[in-house]
Each structure stands twice: as C-alpha cells, then as structure tokens.
C-alpha positions in Angstrom: 2.3 -9.8 -29.6 -0.3 -8.5 -28.6 -0.6 -4.7 -30.5 -1.3 -3.9 -27.0 -1.7 -4.2 -23.0 -3.9 -3.3 -19.4 -1.3 -3.1 -16.8 -2.8 -1.9 -13.0 -0.3 0.1 -11.1 -0.7 0.5 -7.3 0.2 2.7 -4.3 -1.0 3.3 -0.8 -2.9 6.6 -0.3 -2.3 8.6 2.1 -4.3 8.4 5.9 -7.1 10.9 5.7 -7.8 10.9 2.0 -11.1 10.6 1.1 -9.8 7.3 -1.1 -7.8 5.6 1.4 -11.2 5.7 3.4 -12.6 3.5 0.1 -10.1 1.7 -1.4 -7.1 0.4 0.3 -4.7 1.3 -3.0 -4.6 3.5 -5.4 -4.8 2.1 -8.9 -3.9 4.0 -11.7 -5.1 2.2 -14.9 -3.4 2.0 -18.6 -4.0 0.6 -21.8 -0.6 0.7 -24.0 0.9 0.6 -27.1 3.1 -2.4 -26.7 5.2 -1.3 -29.5 6.5 2.3 -28.4 4.7 1.7 -25.0 2.7 4.7 -25.7 -0.2 5.4 -23.2 -4.1 5.1 -25.2 -6.4 5.8 -22.5 -5.5 6.1 -18.5 -8.0 6.0 -15.2 -7.3 5.8 -11.9 -9.1 5.2 -8.3 -9.0 8.6 -7.7 -12.1 9.6 -6.4 -13.2 13.3 -8.2 -14.0 13.3 -11.6 -11.7 16.0 -11.9 -8.8 14.6 -10.8 -8.8 11.2 -12.2 -9.3 13.8 -15.9 -6.4 15.3 -15.0 -4.7 12.6 -14.5 -5.6 10.6 -17.1 -5.3 13.7 -19.6 -1.3 14.1 -18.4 -0.4 10.1 -19.2 -2.6 10.1 -22.7 -0.3 10.1 -25.4 3.0 9.8 -23.0 5.2 6.5 -22.9 6.5 4.1 -20.5 9.2 3.6 -22.0 10.7 7.0 -23.3 12.1 9.3 -20.1 8.9 8.8 -17.9 10.8 10.8 -15.2 9.6 13.4 -17.1 5.8 12.5 -16.2 7.0 12.0 -13.4 7.8 15.5 -12.8 5.0 16.3 -14.8 2.7 14.7 -11.6 5.3 16.4 -9.3 4.7 20.2 -10.7 1.2 19.9 -11.6 -1.1 17.4 -9.7 -1.5 19.5 -6.0 -3.5 16.9 -4.3 -2.8 14.9 -1.2 -2.0 12.0 -3.9 0.4 13.7 -5.4 3.2 10.3 -3.6 0.6 8.0 -4.3 -0.2 8.8 -8.0 3.8 8.7 -8.6 4.5 5.9 -7.0 1.7 3.8 -8.6 3.4 5.7 -11.9 6.3 4.3 -11.3 4.6 0.8 -10.0 3.9 1.1 -14.0 6.6 1.7 -15.9 8.5 -1.1 -14.1 5.8 -3.2 -14.4 5.5 -2.5 -18.2 9.8 -2.2 -18.7 9.4 -6.0 -17.0 7.1 -6.9 -19.7 8.7 -5.3 -22.2 11.8 -6.4 -22.3 10.2 -10.6 -22.1 8.3 -9.9 -24.7 10.8 -7.7 -27.2 13.2 -10.0 -26.5 12.3 -13.5 -25.3 15.0 -16.2 -23.7 15.2 -18.9 -25.6 
C-alpha cells in the first residue's frame, strides 16, 4: 500500500464565472496520507491565487475519513465566492473516491 495518493475531484463551475470560461470542470487535487486520510497538500483550479490559497488552507490537515461534513460546512461558511457549490461538489467527489479506494486497500476482497 502506498503511503500517499494523489486524488482529484471534479465539479461543474457555475456559468459566468471566470474559471468556467477557462475550464469545463473545477478540479480539486489532493495529496493524501492513505492510512488516516489526512490531506497533506491541496490545490484547485480556481483562477485567483487568493481563492486557491484559501481552499488549500481550509483542507490541509483535515481528514477525508473523519467527519467530511464538517469540512463541507467550513467551505459553505467561509468560501463566499460564486464557485462555492462547485468547490463543495468537488470535495464530495474526492471524499467518495477516497473512501472507495481506502475500502479496497484497507480491506481488500480476496
């Protein structure tokens, strides 16, 4: 089992947003420690550096296995940009993908 994985979640950004003009999807890319699901690095395809940094600070140190709903609430409460719903959807996608991966790796079916 690798110690870390790179995982990307995607969501459709809202129309009229600069990122939507450049990308067909908003991507949330994470480097995650596998055993505990802790996010070591986070980046996203938001256009502004401030937005990318804010999302990164929200996520780094959080776990994809421990109360991901709390992180979603933090995004809802703190990220007030037009891409809020897309960031939340990309987060849900990453959580889903990681939990599927973690279940296969931690409890492989023989």
